[in-house]
N, C-alpha and C positions, 0 to 999 in steps of 0.2 A: 504494500500500500504506500503510495507516494504522498508527500505533503506532510504538514505539521498540524497537530491539533490546534484549533483556534481558541477553544474554551477548555478550561481545566475541570469544569464541573462534570461529574459522572451522570449517566442516565438516571440512576437511582436518586441522586440529589436533585436533578432536574424534575423528576416526577414528584418529589416532595414540594419543590417550589411551585410546580403547576397546581398542586392541590391548594396551596395558599393563594395563588393568583385567582383561581376559580372562586374561592371563597370571597376574596376582595371584590370580585365583579358581581357577586350575587347569582352565580350560575346555579340553576336548579340541579343539573346532573351533567357529568362529563365522562368521557372515555378517551383513551389514547392507545396507540400501538405503533410499532415500527417493524419494518421488514427489510431484509437484505437478500439480494441475489448477486450472482456474479456480475450482472450488468449494471445494477443500480441499488441505491439505498433510499428508503423513504420513511417518513413518519407522519402521523396525523393526530389531530385532536378534534374530537366532536364534542360540542357542548349544547345544552338545552337552555335557552334563555327565553323567558316569557312564552313558553309553549312552542317555540320554534327551534329546530335543530340546525346547527351550523357545523361545517367541517373545514378545518384549516390543515393544509398539507405543505410539507417541505420535503424536497428530494434533491438528489445529486444533479438532476437535469436542470431544475430551477436555479440551483446554486451556481451551476456553470453558466447558465444563460445570463445571470445577473453579475457575473464576474467574481463571485465570492469563492467558487471552486472548493467548497467543503467536501471532504471525502469520508470523514468519520461520522458514524451514526450518532454518536453523542453530540457532535457539533451541530448536526442538523436538528436534533431534538431540542438542544439548549437554545438554539436560535429561534425556534418556533415558540418556546416558552417565553423567551425574552420579548418577542413580538406581542404575545398576548399580555405580558406584563405592561408593555407600553399602552395597550388599550385600557388596562385597569387603571393606570396612572391618570389617563385623560378623564376617565369616569370619576375617579376620586377627586380630581381637581374641579369637577363640575363643568368642565369644558364641553363635554358631551354626555349623553346617556348611552348606555350600551346599545339600546335600540337604534339611536341615531347613527352610531358608528357602523352598525351592521345592516342598516337600511338598504344599502346598495348591494350587499352580498346576498346572493340567492340562498334561501333556506333549503335544507334537504327535504325531499318529499317525505310525507308522513309514511311511517312503516306500514306495510301491508301485513296483516296478521297471516301467519302461515296456516295452511289447511291442516286439520288434525291428523289426517292420514299420514302426512309426511313426518309429523311429530311422533306418531306411533311407531314409525320405522326408525326413529332415532336421529332424524336429520335436524340440525340446528338452523339450517336455512334451506330454501328450496333447491334441490339439485338441478344441475344444468342439463342433464340428459336422462333419458329413460334407462340408459345403461347403468347409471349409478343406482337407480331405484332397483333394478334387477339384481345387481351385485349385492346390495344391502339385504334384499329379500332372501337371496340364497344363503347368506351368512346366518340370518336369523332363523330361516326354515330348518337349517341343519340342527340347530339347538332346540327348536320348539316342536319339531315333527314328532307325532306320537310314537313312531317307530324308533326314534332316538331317545325315548323316555320323556318326551314333552307332553304337555297338556293339550288335549284335543280342542278345547274351547279357545285356548291361547293361539293355537295354530290357525284355527278358522278365522279369528280376529285378524291375525297377521295377513292371511290370504285376502280378506276383504279390504284391508287397508292398502295392500299391494295393488290390488285391482283398481281401487279408487285413485291411487297415485298415477298409475299408468293412464287412466282415462283423463285425468287432469293434464298430464304431460302431453298427451295426444291432442287435447283440445287447445292447448297453448302453442302447439306446433314444435315442441321440443322433444 
């Protein structure tokens, strides 16, 4: 990895700082994560403010495009936390309200509740393909099938949920 770290703060310390910043801004709820691949690194913070969800992202591509050239995940995350802290300062000084600052930023769409059949098969989010549904069904069927010592009623419920999932996937064209 080339380059030098810009910030000495660790990701753990930055996540603690983020918690304090979110409290200062009066955010109702927030979440964050970071991901790293061979090609890029990225991090995001989602926050819920006055019933509207917002997502802020920082990644190596944005950093390079702006001439910052950050290459360490901790630097990307710390920079995002510092940017949110700048928003908190403006709110605390009475210069803006958080709603005013975020007015031009598009809110995330409201979450669509996931269909119960997908939850019954153990999916945390709707799968992208029917193949994923079939694979999950096969895994669960091996354990729940009556011939393998499973319960008949549980296996039938699994089968019904599986068929419902496939119908929904087909209806949505996936």
